N, C-alpha and C positions, 0 to 999 in steps of 0.2 A: 712220332708222338710229341716231340718237343715243339714242332711247328703247330700241331693241333692245339696244344696247351697255350701257346702264344696267341693263336687266333681267337681262342675262347676268352682269354684275358682281355684282349683288345676289344672284342665285341662287348663284353660286360662293362668295360671302362667307358666305351662310347655311349652305351645305354644309360649308365649312371650320370655321365656328363649331360646328356640330353635331358634326362629327368630333372636334374638340378636346374638347368637352364630354363626349362618350361615353368618350374615353380617360381623362379625369379620373375619371369614375365607375368605370371598371374598376380604376384605381389604388386607389381608396378601398375596393374590396372585397377587395383583397389585402393590406391593412394595417389595423392597428387602432390607435386613438389611446389612449395611456395618459394619461388626464387628470390623474393625480396628478403625473406628471413632465413633462407637456406635450411629449411626444415621440411620434413615430410609430414603431411597432415592426412588423417584418415578422411576419406570421402564420406560425408554424411548427407543423406537426402531427406531426412526428417527434421522437423523443427517444431518445438512446442508452440502453442498458440500465442503465448506471451512473447516469444522471440519473433514470431511472424509479425505480430503487431509492432514490436520494437523496430523491426526492419523498415516498416513504413514510416515510423517516427524518425529514424535515422536518415531516411531519404528526405524528409521534410527539413530536418536540421541542416543537412548538407546543401539542399537547394537554397535555404535561407542564407547560408554563409556565402554561397556563390553570388546571390543577388546583392547582398551587402557589400561584397568585394567589388562587384561591377559598379555600384554607386560610388564607392571610394575612388575607383580609377577615373570615373567620369566627373565627379563633383569635388574631389579632394583639392584643397588649396595648397597643401604641402606635398613635397615629393615623398615624405615619410608615409603619409596616409595613402597616397596612390600606390606606393610600393607594397605596403602591407595588404592593401586591398587586392592587388594582383596575386600576391602569395595565397590569399584565401580563395581566389577564383581557381588558381591552379590546383591547390591541395584538395578542395572540396569537389572540383570537377572530377578528379581522380577517384574520390570517394563515391561519387555518383556512378561512375563507370564500374567500380567494384561491386556496388550494391546491385547494379543491373545484372552483372554476371552471376552473382549469388542468387538473385531472384529466380533466374532460370534453373539453377541447380535445385532450389528448394520449392519450385513451383509457387512462388509468391508474386502476387500482382502488386506492384508498387503504385502509390497514389500519383495522380496526374498533377495535383496542386499541393502547395504548402498547406500545413495546418493553419487555422485562422490566426493564432497568436504569432506564428512566424511571419505570415503575410502582413499582419498588422505592424510588426516591428519594421519590416522593410518599407512599408508605405510611410510610416512615421518618419523614417530617416529620409526618404525621397522628398518629403514635404519641407525639409529644413532648407533655409536659404543659405547662400554661399558663406556669409560671415559667421554662421554658427555650425556649419557642416562638420568641420574637422573634429571639434570638441564633441559634438553629438555622435559622430562615428565611433570615437574611442569608447564613449559610454555605452553605446548600443552593442558594439562588438564584444566588449567585456561581459556585458549581461547575457548576450547570446551564448558565449562560451561557457559561462557559469551554468546556465540552464542546461546546455547540452551535456556538460560534464556530469551534472547531477543525474540526468537520465541515463547516461552511459554507465556511471558507477552503480546505479540501482540495478541495471540490467546484468552487469557482470559480477555483482557481489556474491552470488551463489554458485558461480561457475568455478570449479576446481582448476587450479593452475595446470593440472595435467590433462585437462579436457581441451585438446588441441584440434577440435574440429574447425572447419573453415570459418564458420560464422563466429564462433567463440574467440578464435585468434584475432579475427578482424575487429570484433567489438573491443577486446582488451587493448589492442594496439591503437585503435582509433581514439579510445578514451585517453590513452597516454599522450597522443598527438594533440588532442583538444586541450589537455592540461598545459602542455608546453606552449601552445598558441595563446591560451588565456593569460599565462604568466607574462609572455612577451607583450601582449596587448596592454596589460596593466602597467608594465614598465614604460612603454611608449606613451601611454596616456599620461602617466606621471611626468614624463619628460616634456610633454606638450603643455602642461600646466605651468611650467617654470617660466 
């Protein structure tokens, strides 16, 4: 009788363990881990029309920053301009990759070209001659950051801090990165005027 009781307890324990383990596996399939921030975010596959539109705008903003950075690397006369430009190429290329990944998750088609105002800003800087390029770059990149920050802040202002879906986390964190880059560019521009 004692052996039968032990066998029954062992069987029930195994079933309980297996049941708990399968629940854990289900949980893992409904959440994804954001390794950069070490948090678990719920997988969301729907996006409001405003956020879908903003995703396209964010793509244009990021493309603009990559192109401005490439110009700085190519035409900058100081190492400071070239280094900052390369930072922008690296940062915003990563942002473009992240947007591409999210566009698949949300079934959003990203634009193939920059918005007209972003393309115009890039062309205007491209047309600067060498002796005025560095100064024009700082002015252009600061204005580009200000415009981008305004758009990101408008987009995230109504998102609760507890709404940690993939896109919302990305938008909040990118807004913070843009602010930091803008402040850095403003300091560098000021240093360049001395």
